[in-house]
C-alpha positions as CSV (number, residue, x, y, z in Angstrom):
1,M,23.8,-5.4,25.5
2,T,25.5,-6.4,22.1
3,N,27.0,-9.3,21.6
4,P,30.8,-8.2,20.8
5,A,32.0,-12.0,20.1
6,K,29.1,-12.6,17.5
7,K,29.1,-16.5,19.2
8,R,26.5,-18.5,18.0
9,L,23.2,-17.8,19.6
10,S,20.6,-20.1,21.8
11,L,17.5,-18.6,22.7
12,H,13.8,-18.8,24.8
13,L,11.5,-17.0,23.3
14,R,8.4,-16.3,24.8
15,I,5.6,-15.1,21.7
16,W,2.3,-13.7,22.1
17,R,-0.3,-16.1,19.8
18,Q,-3.6,-15.8,19.4
19,S,-5.7,-17.1,16.5
20,R,-8.5,-13.7,16.1
21,T,-9.3,-10.7,17.9
22,D,-11.8,-12.5,19.4
23,E,-10.8,-15.6,21.4
24,A,-8.0,-15.1,24.0
25,G,-4.5,-14.9,23.5
26,E,-1.4,-16.6,25.4
27,F,2.2,-16.5,25.3
28,R,4.0,-19.7,24.6
29,D,7.2,-20.6,24.8
30,Y,9.5,-21.6,22.3
31,Q,14.2,-23.1,22.0
32,L,15.7,-21.7,18.8
33,Q,19.6,-22.8,18.6
34,D,21.8,-22.0,16.1
35,I,21.4,-18.6,15.7
36,S,23.6,-16.2,13.9
37,P,24.2,-13.2,15.4
38,D,23.8,-11.2,12.1
39,M,20.4,-12.0,11.2
40,S,18.3,-9.6,11.3
41,F,15.3,-9.9,13.8
42,L,12.8,-10.8,11.1
43,E,15.2,-13.7,9.9
44,M,15.2,-15.4,13.2
45,L,11.2,-15.6,13.4
46,D,11.7,-17.2,10.0
47,I,13.8,-19.6,11.4
48,L,11.6,-20.3,14.1
49,N,8.3,-20.4,11.2
50,Q,10.0,-22.8,9.4
51,Q,10.7,-25.1,12.0
52,L,7.6,-25.0,13.1
53,I,5.6,-26.1,10.0
54,E,8.0,-28.9,9.4
55,Q,6.6,-29.8,13.6
56,G,3.4,-29.6,11.7
57,E,2.7,-26.5,14.2
58,A,1.0,-23.2,12.5
59,P,4.1,-20.5,12.0
60,V,4.0,-17.5,13.8
61,A,1.8,-14.8,11.7
62,F,3.6,-11.2,12.4
63,D,4.0,-8.5,9.4
64,H,6.1,-7.2,7.3
65,D,7.2,-6.1,4.0
66,C,10.0,-3.9,2.8
67,R,12.3,-5.0,5.1
68,E,14.9,-2.2,5.0
69,G,13.0,0.2,7.4
70,I,10.7,2.4,5.0
71,C,8.1,1.0,5.4
72,G,7.1,0.5,9.2
73,T,5.0,-2.4,8.6
74,C,7.2,-5.0,11.1
75,G,6.4,-3.3,14.2
76,M,6.2,-5.5,17.4
77,M,7.6,-4.9,21.3
78,I,10.3,-6.9,22.1
79,N,11.1,-7.3,25.3
80,G,8.6,-4.4,26.6
81,Q,10.6,-1.7,23.3
82,A,8.7,-0.6,20.3
83,H,10.8,-2.1,17.6
84,G,13.6,-3.6,20.2
85,P,16.3,-2.1,22.2
86,D,18.4,-0.1,18.9
87,H,17.8,3.1,18.6
88,E,15.1,4.5,15.7
89,T,15.8,1.2,13.8
90,T,12.7,-0.5,12.4
91,T,12.6,-4.6,14.1
92,C,13.5,-5.4,10.5
93,Q,16.5,-3.7,10.4
94,L,17.5,-4.8,14.0
95,H,20.2,-7.7,14.0
96,M,21.0,-10.1,16.9
97,R,23.8,-9.6,17.7
98,H,22.0,-6.8,20.5
99,F,21.4,-10.6,22.2
100,N,23.1,-12.8,24.2
101,D,23.4,-16.4,24.3
102,G,21.3,-17.6,26.9
103,D,18.9,-14.6,26.5
104,T,14.8,-14.8,27.6
105,I,13.6,-12.8,24.3
106,I,9.7,-12.0,25.2
107,I,7.5,-11.2,21.5
108,E,4.3,-9.4,21.1
109,P,2.3,-7.0,19.3
110,W,1.6,-3.5,19.6
111,R,-1.3,-2.9,22.6
112,A,-4.1,-0.3,22.3
113,R,-7.3,-0.5,22.0
114,A,-7.5,1.4,18.4
115,F,-4.9,-1.0,17.3
116,P,-6.9,-4.6,17.6
117,V,-5.2,-7.8,17.2
118,L,-6.2,-9.4,13.9
119,R,-3.6,-12.4,14.9
120,D,-0.8,-13.1,17.2
121,L,1.6,-10.0,16.5
122,I,-0.4,-8.5,13.9
123,V,-2.5,-5.7,14.5
124,N,-5.1,-3.4,12.6
125,R,-3.8,-0.2,11.7
126,S,-6.9,0.9,9.8
127,A,-7.3,3.5,12.5
128,F,-3.9,5.9,10.7
129,D,-6.4,5.4,7.8
130,R,-9.0,6.9,8.4
131,I,-6.9,9.7,10.2
132,I,-5.1,10.1,7.0
133,Q,-8.9,10.3,5.5
134,A,-9.7,12.7,7.8
135,G,-7.8,15.1,6.7
136,G,-4.0,14.1,5.1
137,Y,-4.7,15.4,1.6
138,V,-4.0,19.2,0.3
139,S,-6.6,20.6,-2.9
140,I,-3.8,21.4,-5.2
141,K,-4.8,19.9,-9.4
142,T,-2.7,16.9,-10.0
143,G,-0.6,16.9,-13.1
144,Q,2.5,18.0,-14.5
145,A,5.5,18.9,-12.1
146,P,5.4,22.8,-11.1
147,E,8.4,24.7,-11.7
148,G,10.7,24.0,-8.3
149,N,11.2,27.9,-7.6
150,A,7.7,29.0,-8.4
151,N,6.5,28.7,-4.8
152,L,9.2,29.9,-2.6
153,I,9.6,28.3,0.6
154,P,12.0,29.1,3.7
155,Q,14.8,27.0,4.8
156,Q,13.6,26.1,8.5
157,H,10.0,25.5,6.9
158,Q,11.2,23.3,4.8
159,E,13.0,20.9,6.8
160,G,10.5,21.3,9.3
161,S,8.0,19.4,6.8
162,L,10.8,16.7,5.5
163,D,11.3,16.2,9.3
164,A,7.3,15.4,9.9
165,A,6.6,13.7,6.4
166,A,9.5,11.1,7.7
167,C,7.2,9.2,9.7
168,I,5.9,6.0,8.4
169,G,2.8,5.6,10.4
170,C,4.2,2.2,12.5
171,G,2.1,2.5,15.1
172,A,5.5,2.5,17.6
173,C,4.7,5.9,19.4
174,V,0.9,4.1,20.3
175,A,2.7,1.4,21.6
176,A,5.0,3.0,23.8
177,C,2.4,5.6,25.0
178,K,1.3,4.8,28.4
179,N,-2.2,6.3,26.8
180,A,-2.2,4.8,23.5
181,S,-2.1,8.1,21.9
182,A,-2.1,8.9,18.4
183,M,-0.7,12.0,18.9
184,L,2.8,11.8,17.1
185,F,1.5,10.3,14.3
186,T,-1.3,12.8,13.8
187,A,1.0,16.2,14.2
188,A,3.7,14.8,11.9
189,K,0.6,14.5,9.6
190,V,-0.4,18.5,10.3
191,S,2.8,19.3,10.9
192,H,4.0,18.1,6.7
193,F,1.2,20.4,5.7
194,V,1.4,23.2,7.7
195,Q,4.9,24.6,6.8
196,L,3.8,24.3,3.2
197,P,1.8,26.7,0.5
198,Q,0.2,23.7,-0.5
199,G,-1.8,22.8,2.7
200,A,-2.8,26.1,3.0
201,P,-6.7,25.8,2.1
202,E,-7.5,23.0,4.4
203,R,-5.3,24.4,7.3
204,T,-8.3,24.9,9.9
205,K,-10.4,22.2,8.0
206,R,-7.7,19.2,8.7
207,V,-6.5,19.6,12.2
208,L,-9.9,19.8,13.6
209,A,-11.2,16.6,11.2
210,M,-7.8,14.7,12.0
211,I,-8.2,15.2,16.0
212,N,-12.2,14.2,15.9
213,Q,-10.9,11.6,14.4
214,H,-8.1,10.6,16.5
215,D,-10.4,10.9,19.5
216,E,-13.0,9.1,17.3
217,E,-10.9,6.1,17.1
218,G,-10.5,5.7,20.6
219,F,-6.5,6.5,21.2
220,G,-5.6,8.1,24.0
221,A,-4.7,12.2,25.2
222,C,-1.1,13.3,25.2
223,T,0.8,14.0,28.8
224,N,4.0,15.0,27.5
225,T,6.0,12.0,28.9
226,S,7.8,12.2,24.8
227,E,8.0,8.1,25.3
228,C,6.5,8.4,21.3
229,E,9.8,10.6,20.0
230,A,11.9,7.4,22.5
231,A,10.2,4.8,19.8
232,C,10.4,6.5,16.7
233,P,12.2,4.9,14.4
234,A,12.0,8.3,11.8
235,A,13.4,10.4,15.0
236,V,10.0,11.9,14.9
237,S,10.3,15.5,17.7
238,V,7.6,15.6,19.6
239,S,8.0,19.1,19.0
240,H,5.3,18.6,16.2
241,I,2.6,17.8,19.0
242,A,3.2,21.6,19.8
243,R,2.7,23.4,16.3
244,L,0.0,20.4,16.4
245,N,-1.6,21.7,19.7
246,R,-0.9,25.4,18.5
247,E,-3.1,24.6,15.4
248,Y,-5.6,23.1,16.7
249,L,-6.1,26.1,19.1
250,K,-6.5,28.7,16.4
251,A,-8.5,26.1,14.7
252,M,-11.4,26.1,17.6
253,L,-11.1,30.2,17.6
254,T,-11.5,31.0,14.2
255,A,-13.7,27.8,13.1
256,T,-16.9,28.7,11.7
257,D,-20.2,26.5,11.3
């Protein structure tokens, strides 16, 4: 619910604290007063951390980089929703006007076996990097950019590829999925290349390698509940998962040792 009057907020925060991966964590309670509804969610956490430092306590560790809704680094669960209650928005672009005075806000890291907690709200998302390394590339010569009309690409393929390329790799799809599946992420990376001629040389190898790496990392299977799409701040469509499944089936039928 949006705070229409822009009243300064008093908040009760329940935040997951965990000093390192191999230690147990717990929720701890904090109180904040006089929070502006125009603050971003991360600015609110900055205020909390300043107070904790002044009190001689360890600040809450959380990931962030651009704070412009571009990089996807800032992912966390807010009241059980990936990136919080605002649709198609990263945590850094979520503003406190979406909360009301006296609210309790529960903040925790992504929950997935493939995303082990490093500290507090920070998880290790290097599993995504390894999926990309397995096949998220094209074997084309680098150097001077080719002429724009050298490879004519149908408009629907251009738009579909760009839609897939919008994925920022934040991990919200994994956190929202009941199976902790990374199929939307993997599908976006496969779909991005498969719709372009530059992706043709590795087409069969790519999908097999990336799916195998996905499974090896410990991500779960997709059961088509579409929660990943609902949680995605870039609005990546589950239609890319359908394309991934078709590509995987064709690759399995045509692959040779």
